[in-house]
KEKE-3310 file (N, C-alpha, C; in steps of 0.2 Angstrom, whole numbers, plus 5000, padded with zeros to 4 digits):
npx = (6090:6076:6060:6044:6036:6040:6045:6046:6054:6057:6050:6037:6025:6031:6038:6028:6020:6029:6031:6018:6016:6026:6022:6012:6019:6026:6040:6049:6056:6064:6068:6077:6084:6091:6104:6098:6082:6066:6069:6062:6053:6060:6061:6048:6034:6043:6054:6048:6039:6023:6013:6000:5982:5972:5957:5941:5939:5931:5933:5946:5945:5937:5947:5954:5956:5959:5954:5948:5937:5942:5949:5941:5939:5952:5954:5944:5947:5960:5961:5965:5966:5970:5983:5989:5988:5996:6009:6011:6011:6023:6032:6032:6027:6013:6007:5994:5991:5987:5974:5972:5983:5995:6009:6026:6029:6042:6045:6053:6057:6065:6063:6051:6055:6065:6058:6050:6061:6066:6054:6054:6066:6063:6052:6060:6062:6071:6082:6089:6100:6097:6094:6080:6079:6073:6058:6049:6037:6037:6033:6028:6021:6029:6038:6052:6065:6077:6092:6102:6113:6117:6109:6097:6081:6067:6050:6033:6024:6024:6026:6024:6031:6038:6037:6034:6038:6042:6054:6067:6080:6078:6077:6065:6062:6054:6056:6047:6036:6040:6043:6030:6023:6030:6025:6012:6003:5994:6000:5995:5996:6010:6013:6016:6009:6004:6013:6024:6019:6021:6021:6015:6021:6030:6028:6029:6044:6049:6045:6051:6055:6047:6036:6020:6008:5992:5984:5971:5969:5963:5959:5955:5947:5948:5934:5929:5926:5928:5941:5948:5950:5956:5963:5979:5996:6008:6022:6032:6042:6056:6051:6037:6024:6024:6024:6013:5999:5999:6004:5993:5983:5988:5984:5972:5972:5972:5971:5979:5982:5970:5964:5966:5972:5970:5978:5971:5975:5970:5975:5970:5960:5953:5945:5931:5926:5921:5925:5939:5940:5937:5948:5958:5955:5957:5970:5975:5971:5978:5990:5992:6001:6011:6020:6013:6020:6025:6014:6009:6018:6013:6003:6007:6020:6037:6043:6031:6027:6032:6026:6012:6011:6013:6002:5991:5993:5997:6008:6023:6028:6018:6008:5997:5986:5982:5977:5964:5946:5943:5956:5959:5949:5954:5966:5960:5954:5965:5971:5962:5963:5975:5980:5987:5993:5993:6004:6009:6012:6026:6040:6038:6048:6049:6038:6028:6021:6017:6006:5995:5999:5999:5985:5970:5959:5964:5968:5963:5953:5950:5961:5973:5979:5985:5974:5978:5990:5992:5997:6004:6006:6001:6006:6005:6012:6013:6001:5987:5983:5980:5981:5976:5987:5992:5994:5987:5992:6002:5994:5987:5997:6001:5989:5986:5998:5998:5986:5991:6002:5996:5987:5996:6003:5994:5983:5967:5958:5955:5958:5970:5985:5982:5970:5952)
npy = (5298:5290:5285:5276:5278:5288:5286:5294:5292:5280:5272:5264:5267:5272:5261:5251:5258:5258:5245:5241:5249:5243:5230:5232:5232:5243:5254:5257:5270:5271:5283:5286:5294:5288:5276:5263:5255:5258:5263:5268:5258:5249:5252:5252:5247:5244:5238:5227:5228:5232:5229:5230:5230:5217:5219:5226:5237:5248:5248:5253:5266:5271:5272:5282:5297:5309:5315:5303:5299:5302:5291:5281:5274:5269:5261:5251:5245:5239:5232:5227:5213:5211:5216:5208:5196:5199:5201:5188:5180:5184:5177:5180:5175:5178:5185:5187:5198:5205:5217:5215:5218:5216:5206:5201:5183:5181:5191:5201:5216:5218:5207:5211:5222:5216:5207:5216:5222:5211:5209:5221:5220:5208:5214:5222:5235:5250:5256:5270:5279:5293:5310:5320:5336:5346:5347:5347:5350:5348:5357:5347:5339:5330:5324:5331:5327:5334:5330:5330:5323:5326:5320:5318:5315:5308:5306:5302:5302:5305:5300:5306:5301:5304:5303:5310:5322:5315:5306:5311:5306:5295:5299:5306:5322:5332:5335:5331:5339:5352:5351:5348:5360:5369:5366:5371:5366:5365:5364:5358:5363:5355:5343:5333:5316:5302:5303:5307:5315:5331:5336:5346:5352:5342:5328:5318:5319:5314:5301:5296:5284:5274:5261:5258:5245:5239:5250:5263:5275:5291:5305:5322:5337:5355:5358:5348:5337:5320:5315:5305:5288:5273:5257:5251:5252:5263:5276:5285:5299:5311:5322:5321:5310:5294:5280:5266:5269:5283:5287:5284:5292:5304:5307:5311:5324:5338:5352:5361:5374:5380:5373:5365:5351:5337:5323:5308:5295:5279:5269:5257:5249:5238:5237:5244:5259:5254:5241:5243:5251:5241:5233:5241:5243:5229:5228:5238:5232:5220:5225:5233:5239:5244:5256:5268:5270:5257:5249:5255:5250:5238:5241:5250:5253:5256:5269:5277:5278:5290:5300:5297:5299:5312:5317:5312:5318:5310:5306:5296:5289:5287:5276:5264:5261:5273:5280:5290:5289:5299:5301:5289:5289:5299:5293:5282:5290:5295:5283:5279:5289:5298:5314:5323:5337:5341:5349:5350:5343:5332:5337:5336:5328:5318:5310:5296:5296:5309:5322:5331:5338:5336:5345:5336:5339:5344:5333:5319:5307:5294:5291:5296:5306:5322:5337:5348:5348:5338:5321:5319:5311:5306:5298:5289:5296:5309:5314:5323:5314:5304:5291:5281:5272:5255:5248:5254:5266:5261:5253:5263:5268:5257:5255:5268:5269:5258:5262:5274:5270:5261:5270:5279:5271:5271:5263:5259:5257:5240:5235:5229:5221:5205:5203:5201)
npz = (6297:6289:6293:6294:6306:6320:6336:6351:6365:6376:6386:6395:6388:6376:6371:6369:6359:6349:6346:6342:6331:6323:6321:6312:6300:6298:6296:6310:6320:6336:6348:6361:6376:6386:6390:6392:6389:6396:6409:6420:6422:6429:6442:6446:6457:6468:6462:6457:6447:6445:6434:6429:6433:6438:6433:6427:6412:6416:6429:6429:6424:6435:6444:6440:6443:6437:6422:6418:6409:6397:6393:6389:6376:6372:6383:6383:6372:6374:6387:6404:6404:6391:6391:6400:6393:6383:6388:6394:6383:6378:6386:6399:6414:6424:6440:6452:6465:6482:6481:6468:6461:6448:6445:6438:6439:6443:6451:6446:6439:6428:6420:6413:6406:6398:6390:6382:6375:6368:6360:6352:6345:6338:6330:6322:6325:6325:6336:6344:6354:6358:6362:6359:6354:6346:6337:6322:6309:6292:6277:6269:6277:6284:6298:6307:6317:6327:6336:6351:6349:6336:6327:6313:6310:6301:6298:6293:6304:6321:6338:6354:6369:6381:6395:6411:6424:6435:6445:6439:6436:6429:6416:6414:6412:6407:6393:6383:6386:6383:6369:6365:6369:6361:6349:6349:6359:6374:6390:6405:6423:6431:6443:6457:6459:6468:6479:6493:6508:6516:6533:6546:6563:6575:6577:6567:6563:6576:6576:6565:6553:6558:6553:6551:6550:6544:6548:6549:6538:6537:6528:6530:6523:6526:6527:6534:6526:6521:6511:6508:6513:6519:6523:6528:6525:6532:6533:6544:6542:6541:6536:6535:6530:6522:6512:6506:6509:6510:6498:6490:6495:6492:6479:6479:6485:6478:6479:6486:6486:6489:6499:6516:6524:6535:6542:6549:6559:6563:6575:6579:6570:6570:6581:6589:6598:6611:6612:6612:6623:6633:6631:6635:6649:6653:6651:6660:6672:6673:6674:6685:6694:6686:6676:6666:6653:6652:6650:6638:6629:6626:6618:6607:6595:6600:6597:6597:6610:6618:6611:6612:6626:6627:6619:6627:6639:6650:6662:6658:6669:6678:6688:6681:6689:6694:6684:6678:6673:6663:6658:6653:6643:6634:6630:6623:6613:6606:6602:6592:6583:6579:6575:6562:6554:6537:6526:6513:6497:6493:6482:6464:6458:6466:6465:6461:6449:6436:6438:6428:6411:6393:6387:6387:6380:6368:6361:6351:6358:6353:6344:6349:6343:6340:6340:6335:6327:6313:6312:6324:6339:6356:6371:6386:6401:6396:6393:6401:6412:6426:6438:6453:6464:6461:6449:6439:6432:6424:6416:6409:6402:6394:6386:6380:6373:6364:6356:6351:6343:6334:6327:6322:6313:6304:6304:6308:6324:6330:6317:6316:6309:6303:6309:6305)
capx = (6086:6069:6055:6037:6034:6045:6043:6051:6053:6057:6047:6032:6021:6034:6039:6021:6019:6034:6030:6012:6017:6030:6018:6008:6023:6029:6047:6049:6062:6063:6073:6078:6089:6095:6107:6093:6075:6062:6072:6057:6050:6065:6060:6041:6033:6049:6058:6045:6035:6016:6012:5993:5978:5967:5950:5938:5941:5927:5936:5952:5942:5935:5953:5958:5952:5961:5952:5947:5933:5946:5952:5936:5940:5958:5954:5940:5951:5966:5960:5970:5966:5974:5989:5991:5989:6002:6016:6012:6013:6030:6036:6032:6022:6011:6003:5990:5992:5982:5971:5972:5989:5998:6017:6029:6030:6049:6046:6059:6055:6070:6060:6046:6059:6069:6053:6049:6067:6066:6049:6056:6071:6059:6049:6065:6062:6078:6083:6094:6101:6098:6089:6077:6079:6068:6053:6045:6033:6038:6027:6025:6018:6034:6041:6059:6067:6084:6094:6107:6119:6118:6105:6092:6077:6061:6044:6026:6020:6028:6023:6028:6030:6044:6036:6032:6044:6044:6060:6071:6086:6076:6076:6059:6064:6050:6057:6041:6031:6043:6042:6023:6021:6033:6020:6006:5999:5994:6002:5992:6001:6013:6014:6017:6004:6007:6019:6024:6016:6024:6017:6017:6022:6036:6026:6032:6051:6050:6043:6055:6057:6042:6032:6014:6004:5985:5981:5966:5971:5957:5961:5949:5949:5946:5927:5927:5924:5933:5943:5952:5949:5959:5967:5985:6003:6011:6028:6034:6048:6058:6047:6030:6022:6025:6021:6007:5992:6000:6004:5987:5980:5990:5981:5965:5974:5973:5969:5983:5982:5964:5961:5970:5971:5972:5978:5969:5977:5967:5980:5967:5954:5949:5942:5927:5928:5919:5930:5945:5940:5937:5955:5962:5953:5960:5978:5976:5969:5983:5997:5989:6006:6016:6020:6009:6024:6026:6008:6009:6022:6009:5998:6009:6027:6041:6043:6025:6026:6033:6021:6005:6011:6012:5995:5986:5994:5998:6015:6025:6030:6012:6005:5991:5980:5980:5974:5957:5942:5944:5962:5958:5946:5959:5970:5956:5953:5971:5973:5957:5963:5981:5979:5993:5991:5997:6005:6010:6015:6033:6041:6036:6053:6049:6032:6028:6018:6016:5999:5996:6002:5996:5978:5967:5954:5968:5970:5958:5953:5950:5967:5978:5982:5984:5969:5982:5994:5991:6002:6007:6002:6004:6005:6008:6012:6013:5994:5985:5979:5984:5977:5979:5992:5989:5995:5983:5995:6005:5989:5986:6003:6001:5983:5987:6004:5995:5982:5995:6006:5992:5985:6002:6004:5989:5978:5961:5957:5952:5960:5977:5987:5980:5963:5947)
capy = (5292:5291:5280:5277:5281:5289:5286:5298:5290:5272:5270:5259:5269:5272:5254:5248:5262:5256:5238:5240:5251:5239:5224:5233:5232:5250:5255:5261:5272:5273:5287:5286:5297:5284:5270:5258:5257:5257:5265:5269:5252:5245:5254:5252:5241:5242:5234:5221:5230:5231:5231:5232:5228:5213:5222:5228:5244:5252:5249:5257:5273:5273:5273:5287:5304:5315:5314:5296:5298:5302:5285:5276:5271:5265:5256:5246:5241:5236:5232:5224:5206:5211:5218:5202:5191:5202:5199:5181:5177:5185:5173:5183:5173:5184:5183:5193:5199:5209:5223:5213:5220:5210:5206:5195:5178:5181:5197:5205:5221:5217:5202:5215:5226:5212:5205:5222:5223:5206:5210:5227:5217:5204:5218:5226:5242:5253:5260:5275:5282:5300:5315:5324:5343:5350:5343:5351:5347:5352:5359:5341:5335:5325:5327:5331:5327:5335:5327:5332:5320:5328:5316:5322:5310:5310:5301:5306:5301:5305:5298:5309:5297:5305:5303:5316:5325:5311:5302:5313:5302:5290:5303:5310:5328:5337:5336:5330:5344:5357:5350:5349:5367:5373:5364:5374:5362:5368:5359:5360:5363:5349:5342:5326:5312:5296:5307:5308:5321:5335:5338:5351:5349:5338:5321:5314:5318:5311:5294:5294:5277:5269:5259:5255:5241:5238:5256:5266:5282:5296:5312:5327:5344:5360:5358:5342:5332:5315:5315:5298:5283:5267:5254:5248:5253:5270:5277:5291:5302:5317:5328:5319:5304:5291:5273:5265:5272:5290:5289:5283:5298:5311:5307:5314:5330:5342:5359:5364:5381:5382:5369:5362:5344:5333:5315:5305:5288:5275:5263:5250:5249:5232:5238:5250:5262:5250:5235:5246:5253:5235:5231:5245:5241:5223:5229:5241:5228:5215:5228:5239:5242:5246:5262:5269:5269:5250:5247:5257:5246:5232:5243:5253:5253:5260:5276:5280:5279:5297:5304:5296:5302:5319:5318:5311:5321:5306:5305:5289:5285:5286:5269:5264:5261:5279:5284:5292:5288:5304:5301:5283:5291:5303:5288:5279:5294:5295:5277:5279:5295:5303:5319:5326:5342:5340:5355:5351:5337:5333:5339:5331:5324:5312:5307:5290:5299:5316:5325:5337:5336:5339:5345:5331:5342:5345:5326:5314:5301:5288:5290:5299:5311:5330:5340:5355:5347:5331:5316:5319:5307:5306:5292:5289:5302:5315:5316:5325:5309:5300:5286:5279:5267:5248:5246:5258:5271:5258:5251:5268:5268:5252:5256:5274:5268:5254:5266:5279:5266:5259:5275:5282:5267:5272:5258:5260:5252:5234:5233:5227:5216:5198:5203:5202)
capz = (6295:6288:6295:6294:6312:6324:6343:6355:6372:6377:6392:6394:6382:6370:6369:6367:6353:6343:6345:6339:6324:6319:6320:6306:6295:6297:6298:6316:6324:6343:6350:6369:6378:6390:6387:6392:6388:6402:6415:6426:6424:6433:6449:6448:6461:6472:6458:6455:6442:6445:6427:6428:6438:6435:6434:6421:6410:6420:6436:6428:6424:6441:6448:6437:6445:6432:6415:6416:6404:6390:6391:6388:6370:6372:6389:6381:6366:6376:6394:6408:6402:6385:6393:6403:6388:6379:6392:6395:6376:6377:6390:6406:6418:6429:6446:6455:6473:6485:6478:6461:6457:6444:6445:6435:6444:6445:6455:6443:6433:6422:6415:6409:6401:6393:6385:6378:6371:6363:6355:6348:6340:6333:6325:6318:6327:6325:6342:6344:6360:6356:6365:6354:6356:6342:6333:6318:6304:6286:6273:6266:6283:6287:6305:6307:6324:6328:6342:6354:6346:6329:6322:6310:6308:6297:6298:6292:6310:6327:6344:6359:6374:6385:6402:6415:6428:6441:6444:6433:6435:6424:6410:6414:6413:6404:6386:6379:6387:6380:6362:6364:6369:6355:6343:6350:6364:6381:6395:6411:6428:6432:6450:6459:6461:6471:6481:6500:6510:6521:6538:6551:6569:6576:6578:6562:6564:6582:6574:6559:6552:6560:6549:6554:6546:6546:6551:6545:6537:6535:6526:6529:6522:6531:6528:6537:6521:6520:6504:6507:6519:6517:6528:6525:6528:6531:6536:6546:6539:6544:6533:6536:6529:6516:6512:6501:6510:6509:6491:6487:6498:6489:6472:6481:6487:6473:6480:6492:6485:6492:6505:6520:6525:6541:6542:6555:6559:6568:6576:6581:6566:6571:6588:6590:6605:6616:6612:6614:6631:6637:6630:6640:6656:6654:6652:6666:6677:6673:6675:6689:6697:6682:6674:6660:6647:6651:6647:6631:6625:6624:6613:6601:6594:6605:6595:6598:6617:6621:6608:6616:6633:6626:6617:6632:6645:6655:6662:6657:6675:6682:6688:6678:6693:6696:6678:6679:6667:6658:6655:6648:6637:6630:6627:6618:6607:6602:6598:6587:6579:6579:6570:6559:6549:6531:6524:6506:6494:6491:6475:6458:6456:6471:6464:6456:6442:6436:6437:6423:6405:6387:6388:6384:6375:6362:6359:6350:6363:6349:6340:6353:6338:6341:6336:6333:6321:6310:6312:6330:6344:6362:6375:6393:6406:6392:6394:6408:6415:6431:6442:6459:6464:6460:6442:6435:6428:6419:6412:6405:6397:6389:6382:6376:6369:6359:6352:6347:6339:6329:6323:6319:6308:6299:6305:6313:6330:6328:6311:6316:6304:6306:6311:6300)
cpx = (6079:6065:6048:6034:6040:6042:6048:6050:6053:6055:6042:6028:6024:6036:6033:6019:6023:6033:6024:6013:6021:6026:6013:6012:6026:6036:6047:6056:6060:6069:6072:6084:6094:6099:6103:6086:6072:6065:6068:6054:6054:6063:6052:6039:6038:6053:6055:6040:6027:6013:6005:5989:5973:5960:5947:5940:5937:5930:5943:5950:5940:5941:5957:5954:5954:5959:5951:5943:5936:5948:5947:5937:5946:5958:5950:5943:5957:5966:5965:5971:5970:5981:5993:5993:5996:6009:6017:6014:6020:6035:6037:6026:6020:6007:5999:5990:5986:5980:5971:5978:5993:6006:6019:6030:6037:6050:6052:6056:6059:6067:6055:6050:6063:6064:6051:6055:6067:6060:6051:6061:6067:6055:6053:6064:6069:6078:6089:6095:6103:6092:6087:6077:6075:6064:6049:6042:6035:6032:6024:6022:6023:6037:6048:6061:6075:6086:6101:6114:6121:6114:6099:6087:6070:6056:6038:6022:6025:6024:6027:6026:6036:6043:6034:6039:6046:6050:6065:6077:6084:6076:6070:6060:6060:6051:6051:6036:6034:6042:6034:6021:6024:6028:6013:6001:6000:5996:6000:5997:6004:6015:6014:6010:6007:6013:6019:6021:6020:6019:6019:6018:6028:6034:6030:6040:6052:6049:6047:6057:6052:6037:6026:6010:5997:5982:5976:5968:5965:5960:5955:5951:5946:5938:5925:5925:5930:5934:5946:5951:5951:5963:5973:5991:6005:6018:6029:6041:6050:6054:6039:6028:6023:6022:6015:6001:5993:6000:5998:5983:5981:5987:5974:5966:5976:5973:5973:5983:5975:5961:5967:5968:5974:5972:5976:5971:5974:5972:5976:5960:5950:5944:5937:5929:5926:5923:5937:5945:5940:5944:5959:5961:5956:5967:5979:5976:5975:5990:5996:5995:6012:6015:6016:6013:6025:6020:6007:6013:6018:6004:6001:6017:6031:6042:6037:6024:6027:6028:6014:6005:6010:6005:5990:5987:5995:6005:6017:6026:6024:6010:5998:5985:5978:5977:5966:5953:5943:5950:5962:5954:5950:5964:5966:5955:5959:5973:5968:5958:5969:5980:5985:5991:5996:5998:6006:6012:6022:6034:6039:6041:6053:6043:6033:6026:6017:6008:5999:5999:5998:5988:5974:5961:5957:5970:5963:5958:5953:5956:5973:5982:5980:5979:5972:5986:5993:5998:6006:6003:6005:6002:6008:6007:6012:6006:5992:5980:5983:5979:5980:5984:5988:5990:5991:5986:5999:6000:5987:5991:6003:5995:5984:5993:6002:5991:5986:5999:6002:5989:5991:6004:5999:5983:5973:5961:5953:5953:5967:5978:5985:5973:5958:5950)
cpy = (5293:5284:5281:5280:5282:5290:5289:5296:5283:5269:5265:5261:5269:5265:5251:5252:5259:5249:5237:5243:5246:5232:5225:5234:5238:5249:5260:5263:5274:5277:5288:5289:5293:5278:5263:5260:5255:5258:5265:5262:5248:5246:5254:5246:5239:5237:5227:5222:5228:5233:5232:5230:5223:5215:5224:5235:5249:5254:5253:5264:5275:5275:5278:5294:5309:5313:5307:5295:5298:5296:5279:5271:5266:5259:5250:5242:5237:5236:5228:5216:5206:5212:5211:5197:5193:5200:5191:5177:5179:5182:5176:5181:5178:5181:5189:5192:5203:5215:5222:5216:5214:5211:5200:5190:5178:5187:5202:5210:5220:5212:5206:5219:5222:5209:5210:5223:5217:5207:5216:5224:5213:5208:5222:5233:5245:5258:5264:5278:5289:5304:5320:5331:5348:5345:5348:5348:5352:5353:5353:5337:5330:5328:5326:5332:5329:5333:5330:5329:5322:5324:5320:5316:5312:5304:5305:5306:5301:5304:5301:5304:5297:5305:5310:5319:5321:5307:5304:5309:5296:5293:5307:5317:5334:5338:5336:5336:5351:5357:5351:5357:5371:5372:5367:5371:5366:5362:5361:5359:5356:5349:5334:5322:5306:5299:5307:5315:5325:5337:5343:5348:5345:5330:5317:5313:5314:5303:5292:5287:5272:5268:5256:5251:5240:5244:5259:5273:5286:5303:5317:5334:5349:5361:5352:5336:5327:5314:5308:5294:5276:5264:5250:5250:5260:5270:5284:5293:5308:5323:5327:5312:5301:5284:5272:5269:5280:5292:5289:5290:5304:5312:5311:5322:5335:5349:5362:5371:5384:5379:5367:5355:5341:5326:5313:5298:5284:5269:5257:5250:5243:5232:5244:5253:5258:5244:5238:5248:5246:5232:5235:5244:5234:5224:5233:5237:5223:5218:5234:5242:5244:5253:5262:5268:5261:5247:5249:5253:5240:5234:5246:5252:5257:5267:5280:5282:5286:5301:5303:5299:5309:5321:5317:5315:5317:5304:5297:5285:5285:5279:5269:5263:5268:5283:5284:5290:5292:5304:5294:5285:5295:5298:5284:5283:5295:5289:5276:5285:5300:5308:5323:5331:5341:5347:5356:5344:5338:5335:5334:5326:5318:5308:5301:5292:5306:5318:5331:5334:5340:5339:5340:5333:5344:5338:5322:5308:5294:5286:5292:5304:5318:5332:5347:5354:5339:5327:5316:5316:5307:5300:5293:5295:5309:5318:5318:5320:5305:5296:5285:5274:5260:5245:5250:5263:5267:5255:5256:5269:5263:5253:5262:5273:5263:5258:5271:5276:5264:5264:5279:5278:5267:5267:5259:5255:5246:5232:5231:5221:5209:5197:5204:5199)
cpz = (6294:6290:6293:6300:6317:6331:6347:6362:6373:6383:6391:6388:6376:6367:6366:6360:6347:6341:6340:6332:6320:6317:6314:6300:6293:6299:6304:6319:6331:6346:6358:6371:6382:6387:6387:6391:6395:6408:6421:6427:6429:6441:6451:6453:6466:6468:6455:6449:6442:6439:6425:6434:6435:6437:6427:6418:6414:6426:6435:6428:6431:6446:6445:6438:6440:6425:6413:6410:6397:6388:6389:6382:6370:6378:6387:6376:6369:6384:6398:6406:6396:6386:6396:6398:6384:6382:6393:6388:6375:6382:6397:6410:6423:6435:6449:6463:6476:6481:6470:6457:6454:6443:6440:6441:6447:6450:6452:6437:6427:6417:6410:6403:6396:6388:6380:6373:6366:6358:6350:6343:6335:6328:6321:6319:6328:6332:6343:6351:6359:6359:6360:6357:6352:6338:6329:6312:6298:6282:6270:6271:6286:6293:6304:6315:6324:6335:6345:6352:6339:6324:6319:6307:6305:6298:6297:6299:6316:6333:6350:6366:6379:6392:6405:6418:6434:6440:6439:6432:6430:6417:6409:6416:6410:6397:6382:6379:6383:6372:6361:6364:6363:6349:6344:6355:6370:6386:6402:6417:6430:6440:6451:6461:6463:6474:6489:6502:6516:6526:6543:6558:6569:6577:6573:6562:6570:6581:6568:6558:6554:6555:6552:6549:6549:6550:6546:6544:6534:6534:6526:6527:6527:6532:6532:6533:6521:6513:6503:6514:6517:6523:6524:6529:6527:6535:6538:6544:6543:6542:6534:6535:6522:6516:6507:6502:6508:6502:6488:6489:6494:6482:6473:6483:6482:6473:6486:6492:6488:6498:6509:6522:6532:6540:6549:6555:6565:6569:6578:6577:6567:6577:6587:6597:6611:6617:6614:6621:6635:6637:6635:6647:6658:6655:6658:6672:6678:6675:6680:6692:6693:6679:6667:6653:6646:6648:6640:6627:6623:6619:6607:6601:6599:6603:6596:6605:6619:6617:6611:6623:6632:6624:6622:6638:6651:6656:6662:6664:6680:6682:6685:6683:6696:6690:6679:6672:6662:6654:6650:6642:6632:6626:6621:6612:6603:6598:6592:6582:6580:6574:6568:6554:6543:6528:6516:6504:6493:6484:6470:6457:6461:6470:6460:6449:6442:6434:6433:6416:6399:6388:6384:6379:6368:6359:6357:6354:6359:6345:6344:6348:6340:6337:6333:6327:6319:6311:6319:6335:6350:6366:6382:6397:6402:6393:6401:6410:6420:6435:6449:6458:6463:6453:6437:6430:6423:6414:6407:6400:6392:6384:6377:6371:6363:6354:6348:6342:6333:6324:6319:6313:6302:6299:6310:6318:6328:6321:6310:6311:6307:6308:6305:6293)
residu = (MET:ARG:ALA:ASP:VAL:MET:VAL:ILE:GLY:GLY:GLY:ALA:ALA:GLY:CYS:MET:ALA:ALA:ILE:THR:ALA:ALA:GLU:GLN:GLY:ARG:ARG:VAL:LEU:LEU:LEU:GLU:ARG:ASN:PRO:LYS:LEU:GLY:ARG:LYS:LEU:TYR:ILE:THR:GLY:LYS:GLY:ARG:CYS:ASN:LEU:THR:ASN:ARG:CYS:THR:PRO:GLU:GLU:VAL:LEU:ARG:HIS:THR:PRO:ARG:ASN:GLY:LYS:PHE:LEU:TYR:SER:VAL:MET:SER:ALA:PHE:PRO:PRO:GLU:ALA:VAL:MET:ALA:PHE:PHE:GLU:GLU:MET:GLY:VAL:PRO:LEU:LYS:THR:GLU:ARG:GLY:ASP:ARG:VAL:PHE:PRO:VAL:SER:ASP:ARG:ALA:ALA:ASP:VAL:VAL:ASP:ALA:LEU:LEU:ARG:ARG:LEU:ARG:LYS:GLU:ARG:VAL:THR:ILE:LEU:GLU:GLU:ARG:VAL:THR:ALA:LEU:GLU:GLN:GLY:SER:ASP:GLY:VAL:TRP:LEU:ALA:GLU:THR:GLU:GLN:GLY:GLY:SER:HIS:GLN:ALA:PRO:ALA:ALA:VAL:LEU:ALA:THR:GLY:GLY:LEU:SER:TYR:PRO:ARG:THR:GLY:SER:THR:GLY:ASP:GLY:PHE:ARG:LEU:ALA:GLN:ALA:LEU:GLY:HIS:THR:VAL:THR:PRO:LEU:ARG:GLY:SER:LEU:VAL:PRO:LEU:GLU:CYS:GLY:GLY:ASP:LEU:CYS:PRO:ARG:MET:GLN:GLY:LEU:SER:LEU:ARG:ASN:VAL:LEU:LEU:THR:VAL:ARG:ASP:ASP:ARG:GLY:LYS:THR:VAL:TYR:ARG:GLU:GLN:GLY:GLU:LEU:LEU:PHE:THR:HIS:PHE:GLY:LEU:SER:GLY:PRO:LEU:VAL:LEU:SER:ALA:SER:ALA:HIS:LEU:ARG:ASP:PHE:ASP:ARG:ARG:SER:TYR:THR:ALA:VAL:ILE:ASP:LEU:LYS:PRO:ALA:LEU:ASP:GLU:ASP:LYS:LEU:ASP:ALA:ARG:LEU:LEU:ARG:GLU:PHE:SER:GLU:HIS:ALA:ASN:GLN:ASN:PHE:SER:THR:VAL:LEU:ALA:THR:LEU:VAL:PRO:ARG:LEU:MET:ILE:PRO:VAL:LEU:GLU:GLU:LEU:THR:GLY:ILE:PRO:GLY:ASP:MET:LYS:VAL:ASN:GLY:ILE:ARG:LYS:GLU:GLU:ARG:ALA:ARG:LEU:ARG:ARG:CYS:LEU:LYS:GLY:VAL:GLU:ILE:PRO:ILE:THR:ALA:ALA:ARG:PRO:VAL:GLU:GLU:ALA:VAL:VAL:THR:SER:GLY:GLY:VAL:LYS:VAL:SER:GLU:VAL:ASP:PRO:LYS:THR:MET:GLU:SER:LYS:ILE:VAL:LYS:GLY:LEU:TYR:PHE:ALA:GLY:GLU:MET:LEU:ASP:VAL:ASP:ALA:TYR:THR:GLY:GLY:PHE:ASN:LEU:GLN:ILE:ALA:TRP:ALA:THR:GLY:ARG:ARG:ALA:GLY:LEU:CYS:ALA:ALA:GLY:VAL:GLY:PRO:GLY:LYS:GLU:ARG:GLY:GLU:GLY)
# end
């Protein structure tokens, strides 16, 4: 098949690129290896699809620690408010929740995918379920894609939007990186971002399955520098820590080969040490003849009781009227800071997004076009750009996908059909 624009990858960025190019009157071919488009979209936001964050373009860049400046042009042209308008115009009502996270009112990621599919059909995009195994440019500048299914497709412009390595069951298996490298591009080291963390010792396995809400997580490196500090929810697992706080923290831990990290969990962030001490004195006074373990049950979840007994050195069967001042001080310090050594991030396959990708210095930030080979464009997780949790990574996918589709169609930014 011959088209004007060939988009490889039917995730968020690929769908946006295909829709945008087709809106400019181009014949667009979208190649997706999965039977369904947007497989990863179905599982984002726990199946609810946190599709962007209601904030300014500048705030998106501030929440993008990896090469955020590269996105300045595309984010200014297609900011969160434009993404929200795009979906609402397609019949997906949106709502804003804590942290300015934006979700469909229905809480169904499927509604987002269905809206994209309807738009693709409306714009007459040809969609084929084929996996691209080779991509090369002929002497005439036309791109030729060979597929595993025996297909052979041509177009003068090609957009690579195959995603990263996270959640390989959704089809993100690194195909695009291999294609980019074969064409002369540098792919920076790939690892997980927004990923659970492995921890040393036996504290986490002993509390496996325990979810803590409204705790303060601080992560420090071996120099004592605080690299992350936020309040929210986390989960203890058999290997270490997970949950929203931990996924966000992982985006800041990029130097496991050179640095070591420690997680410090404040179980009572609403109380300073003086107020906490007053609370302990009150509990001890009211339950003077009861065991320490019984009083601990009024302060922490059940699974934490034996852990705090060990950390404080206070036997669970000790009567609280026998606890000395220095022992109470140890309990106070533990409640304000359970320390857990972090040893590694979990494998990239378990990450929400991939950190690393096509080197951004080899891509034009204004067009998403390769600086190495003409007519080749990149979007989404293919690029060495990643952000914190909260809808920012999907915002990047929409914005880069739109610019790649626009420029692959031969239309400059701000000159879309119907404008001017």
